[in-house]
N, C-alpha and C positions, 0 to 999 in steps of 0.2 A: 311631263313630258309625253309619255305614252298616249295620252288623251288626244295630243294634238296629230297624233299620226294617221287617225281614223279618216279623217275629213280628205286629207291628200292621198291617201292610199285608194280611197272610194273613187276619186277625180281621174287619179291614173287608171284604176280599173274601168272606168267608163271611156277610157281612150283605147281600149282594146288590150292592155298590158295583162298578162297573167301574173300571178303573186311570185313566181320566182324571177321574174324579169325586174318586177318593181323593188323587190329586195336588193337585186344586185345593183340597180341604179342607185340606191341607197347606201349601201355598204361602200361601194366602190368610190363613191362622192366623199363620203365620210373617212374612208382611208386614205384618199388621196390628202385630204386638209389635214388630215392626224400626221401623216410621214412629213409633209411639208413642214408642218410647225415644228415637228421634232426636229428636223433637220437645221431649222434655224435657233431652236432653243436650245437643244443638248442633243448631238447626233449620237451620244453614248446609249442614250436610252431606248435607240433602236437593235442595240448587241444582244443576243441571245446565245445560249449554248445550244448547238446540235442536239444533244442528248434529250434536252428539253422542248423539243420542237413539238412533240405529242400532246404536251399540255396545252400549248396555243392552237394546235390543230383540233384537239376536244373541244375546246371554249369556242373556236371559231365555226366547226362544221356542227357537233352535236348542240349547241347553246345558240350562238348569234345567228348563224343561217338557218336551222330549223326552227327555232323558236320564232322569228321573225316572219318566214314562210308560213308557219301555222297560223299565226297572229292576223297576219293579212287576209288567210284564208277566212279565219273567225270573223274579222270585222265585215266579209261580203256574206257571210251566212246569218249572222246574229246582228243584234241591235250593237252600236258601239260602246253604250253603258256595260252590255253584258260582256262583250269582248274583255272589255277592261277589267271587270271584276273576276274574270275567270284567270287572267293573267294575274291579279293580286292572291290568287292562291299559293303563289311560289313560296312564301313563307314557311308555309305549313310540311311543303316538300322538303325546304333546306333543313327544317328542323329534324325531319326523320333521316335524310341524308349525312346530315353532319352526326347522327349518332352512329350510322353504319360505318362513315369513312374515319372520323375522326374521334369517337368514343365520346361527343359531348352529351351531358345529361340533358334529358327531355324533362323540364320544370314545370310546376304548375304556372308560374308566372309567364313563362314562354307560352304557354298555351293559351293562358288567361289575354296576354297581351294581343296576339295573333288574332285570337276570336273576336276580341273588340274593334281590333282596327279593321277586320273583314266586314264586319256588322256596320260598322260607320261607313264605308264606302259603297256597301250594298244600297244603305239608305239614302246616301248624298247621291248616287248615280241614277235614282229611280228606273231600276230595271224591271219593278213591276208594274209599271206604268201601262196602261193601253197603248197597244200598237206595237210593243216590243217584240220584235223578232225572237222566234226561237226555232231550233232544230237540233236533232240527236247529233248529226254529223257535225254541226256547227260546235254544239257543247263540248263533244270530246276532242274535238282540235284544238279549242280552247284550254281545256286541262291539257294536253300535250304542249301546248305553248307555256303554260306556268310551270310545269315539269322541267321542260329544257331550259327556262329562265332560272330555274332553281339549280341546275347543274352548274350554270357559270359561276353561281357562288363558291363550289365546290372545287372546280378547277382553278378559279382566282385565288382560293385560299392556299391550294399547292403551289402555285405561282410565287404568291408572297411570302410563302414560308422559305420559299428559295431565294428571296432576296430582291426578286423584279419589281421595279417601280408600276405604280397603276397605270401611268399611260404606256409604259412598254406591253402590259397585258392586253389593254385595250386594242394599242395598235396592230399587234402581232394578230389576235384575236380576228380583227376585221381583215388583214391580210389572207388569212387562211380562209376565212368565209367567203372573201371575193373570188380566191381562185377556184373552191369548189363548186361555188354557184355559176361560173362562169360557163361550166359544161352545160348546164341545164337552162342558160338563159337565151332567150329569142332574140338573138342581136340583129337579124334581119329585119324584124318587126319594129324594135326599138330604133335602129336604124331610119328606117321609113318613116316613123312618126317625128324623130328629132328633126330631119330633113324636111318635113312638112310644116311642123312647128314646134321650132327649137324651145320657144318660152313656155308652151304648154305643157313639154315634159320636164324641161330644166327647172321651171319654177317649184312644182311639187317636191320633186326630187330633192333641190334646196332647201327646202322649208322643213323636209324630215331630217335631212341630216343631223341638225342640232340634238336630236334626241339621242344621239350616238353618244355625245358627250357627255349623257348622263351617267353611263357607265363608270368613267373613271372617278366622277364625281360621286358615285354611289359607292366604289371601293375605298374613296378616301375617307368619306364620312364614316363608314362601318369599319374601316381598319381591318386588321386579320383575324377578329373576330365573326364568327358567323351567328347573327340573332341570338 
């Protein structure tokens, strides 16, 4: 799903939208769909304890918002394949963070599996093809995106251990991320573009929203165990 985002991000960037505004468009749209879906499916999944809001704020601001802002910048600085590969370094950071926060063992099998998977992604994406874009700033930001993505697994693990449903975690992460990004979003520029060409902005934003449903699917598949 992450590979699909790049094309639409570049389209929206060409319209003059900055990375933060693009991320807010996507997160806000996905958040509305998730909240509406839970209101219909099971309203109880929207309930959280006030004392646990820090978990969702961390997952939303430090992970969802920061991750996607960095990834959007990396997409514009690097080739799409290289940006995606740098995001795929997340499992390495997850292994280290899980050791620090949860005391999980770093086994040879984990390292071997992550290395093989990473090498496979590199070979398939063809990042060494001629014409690939490279920049030190882009690579650094791409690595930050991978670290931020890894942090989501840590916050999600804490929330799952407290008994929260995967949809609750994802929805509240998006709510917090959307509220945080709203401060930095260029609403005037966005309003002008939507007024002038609503389909040109709305289309790419809608098509990038399904990517967000990969988060709950990712958590459901992985369960409470981190890699």
